[in-house]
VOMIGU-766637 format. One record per residue (C-alpha): residue number from 0; x negated, y, z negated. Coordinates in nm, 4 decimals. Each point is the difference from the previous one (the first is absolute). Example, Ala and Ser with C-alpha at 12.3 -4.5 7.8 and 13.67 -1.06 7.14 Angstrom:
BEGIN
<pos: 0	X: -1.2300	Y: -0.4500	Z: -0.7800>
<pos: 1	X: -0.1370	Y: 0.3440	Z: 0.0660>
This chain:
BEGIN
<pos: 0	X: -11.1884	Y: 12.5508	Z: -6.7264>
<pos: 1	X: -0.1092	Y: 0.3665	Z: 0.0502>
<pos: 2	X: -0.0765	Y: 0.1775	Z: -0.3194>
<pos: 3	X: 0.2190	Y: 0.3358	Z: -0.0313>
<pos: 4	X: -0.1009	Y: 0.0717	Z: -0.3759>
<pos: 5	X: -0.1434	Y: 0.3258	Z: -0.0672>
<pos: 6	X: -0.3260	Y: -0.1914	Z: -0.1607>
<pos: 7	X: -0.3392	Y: -0.0525	Z: 0.1701>
<pos: 8	X: 0.1243	Y: -0.2972	Z: 0.1733>
<pos: 9	X: 0.2701	Y: 0.2276	Z: 0.1710>
<pos: 10	X: -0.0027	Y: -0.1083	Z: 0.4209>
<pos: 11	X: -0.1793	Y: -0.3489	Z: -0.0717>
<pos: 12	X: 0.1248	Y: -0.3127	Z: 0.1211>
<pos: 13	X: 0.0563	Y: -0.3050	Z: -0.2745>
<pos: 14	X: 0.0620	Y: -0.3296	Z: 0.0560>
<pos: 15	X: 0.3262	Y: -0.1113	Z: -0.1851>
<pos: 16	X: 0.1104	Y: -0.3896	Z: -0.0856>
<pos: 17	X: 0.2658	Y: -0.0927	Z: -0.2097>
<pos: 18	X: -0.1751	Y: -0.1709	Z: -0.2666>
<pos: 19	X: -0.3006	Y: 0.2404	Z: -0.0422>
<pos: 20	X: 0.1865	Y: 0.3689	Z: 0.0644>
<pos: 21	X: -0.2042	Y: 0.2425	Z: 0.1630>
<pos: 22	X: -0.3880	Y: -0.0713	Z: 0.0800>
<pos: 23	X: -0.2670	Y: 0.2587	Z: 0.1035>
<pos: 24	X: -0.1757	Y: -0.1022	Z: 0.2763>
<pos: 25	X: -0.3659	Y: 0.0277	Z: -0.0332>
<pos: 26	X: -0.1091	Y: 0.0212	Z: 0.3611>
<pos: 27	X: -0.0362	Y: 0.3535	Z: 0.1581>
<pos: 28	X: 0.2816	Y: -0.1066	Z: 0.2460>
<pos: 29	X: 0.2348	Y: 0.0453	Z: -0.2968>
<pos: 30	X: -0.0435	Y: 0.3911	Z: -0.0358>
<pos: 31	X: 0.2551	Y: 0.1352	Z: 0.2133>
<pos: 32	X: 0.2345	Y: -0.1119	Z: 0.2350>
<pos: 33	X: -0.1616	Y: 0.1715	Z: 0.3125>
<pos: 34	X: -0.2920	Y: -0.2019	Z: -0.1029>
<pos: 35	X: 0.1292	Y: -0.3201	Z: -0.0807>
<pos: 36	X: 0.1821	Y: 0.0230	Z: 0.3752>
<pos: 37	X: -0.3186	Y: 0.0692	Z: 0.1801>
<pos: 38	X: -0.1999	Y: -0.2756	Z: -0.1548>
<pos: 39	X: 0.3290	Y: -0.2309	Z: 0.1350>
<pos: 40	X: -0.0242	Y: 0.1693	Z: 0.3317>
<pos: 41	X: -0.3855	Y: -0.0754	Z: 0.0226>
<pos: 42	X: 0.0602	Y: -0.3337	Z: -0.1028>
<pos: 43	X: 0.2559	Y: -0.0902	Z: 0.2628>
<pos: 44	X: -0.1805	Y: 0.2024	Z: 0.2703>
<pos: 45	X: -0.3542	Y: -0.1793	Z: -0.0467>
<pos: 46	X: 0.1595	Y: -0.3588	Z: -0.1235>
<pos: 47	X: -0.2253	Y: 0.0198	Z: -0.3056>
<pos: 48	X: 0.0952	Y: -0.1171	Z: -0.3227>
<pos: 49	X: 0.1481	Y: 0.2465	Z: -0.2599>
<pos: 50	X: -0.1085	Y: -0.1426	Z: -0.3444>
<pos: 51	X: 0.0636	Y: -0.3509	Z: 0.0517>
<pos: 52	X: 0.2860	Y: 0.0178	Z: 0.2095>
<pos: 53	X: -0.0338	Y: -0.0201	Z: 0.3775>
<pos: 54	X: 0.2484	Y: 0.1054	Z: 0.2601>
<pos: 55	X: 0.1178	Y: -0.2759	Z: 0.2348>
<pos: 56	X: 0.2859	Y: -0.0832	Z: 0.2662>
<pos: 57	X: 0.1462	Y: -0.2990	Z: 0.0080>
<pos: 58	X: 0.1891	Y: -0.1807	Z: 0.2898>
<pos: 59	X: 0.2394	Y: 0.1908	Z: -0.0001>
<pos: 60	X: -0.2015	Y: 0.3105	Z: 0.0090>
<pos: 61	X: 0.1206	Y: 0.1077	Z: -0.3412>
<pos: 62	X: -0.2536	Y: 0.1894	Z: -0.2376>
<pos: 63	X: -0.0830	Y: -0.1011	Z: -0.3378>
<pos: 64	X: -0.3249	Y: -0.0141	Z: -0.2488>
<pos: 65	X: -0.1717	Y: -0.3081	Z: -0.0529>
<pos: 66	X: -0.1591	Y: -0.0329	Z: -0.3371>
<pos: 67	X: -0.3541	Y: -0.1237	Z: 0.1232>
<pos: 68	X: -0.2858	Y: 0.0524	Z: -0.2949>
<pos: 69	X: -0.2885	Y: 0.1874	Z: 0.1449>
<pos: 70	X: -0.2844	Y: -0.2803	Z: 0.0777>
<pos: 71	X: -0.1840	Y: 0.1017	Z: -0.3129>
<pos: 72	X: 0.2850	Y: -0.1175	Z: -0.2358>
<pos: 73	X: 0.0224	Y: -0.3113	Z: 0.1640>
<pos: 74	X: -0.1257	Y: -0.3071	Z: -0.0987>
<pos: 75	X: -0.1830	Y: -0.2354	Z: 0.2425>
<pos: 76	X: 0.0999	Y: -0.3816	Z: -0.0074>
<pos: 77	X: -0.1656	Y: -0.2413	Z: 0.1611>
<pos: 78	X: 0.0687	Y: -0.3561	Z: 0.0808>
């Protein structure tokens, strides 16, 4: 959601969920819509993760964001 209120967060992008309502994103990418779009475009062009989401193309050539925790967040299991 793009904040249009005449307050300090005007122009900032917020996350919205039915149960929790508006949430102010802590990452710098949420500061404005142009910054968010640039961050998404860079992730798509470089095929690099955006936070814990990686751009993926499925077998039908559809793009989606796959949740893949960063390596430092993964727990290693050995058998």
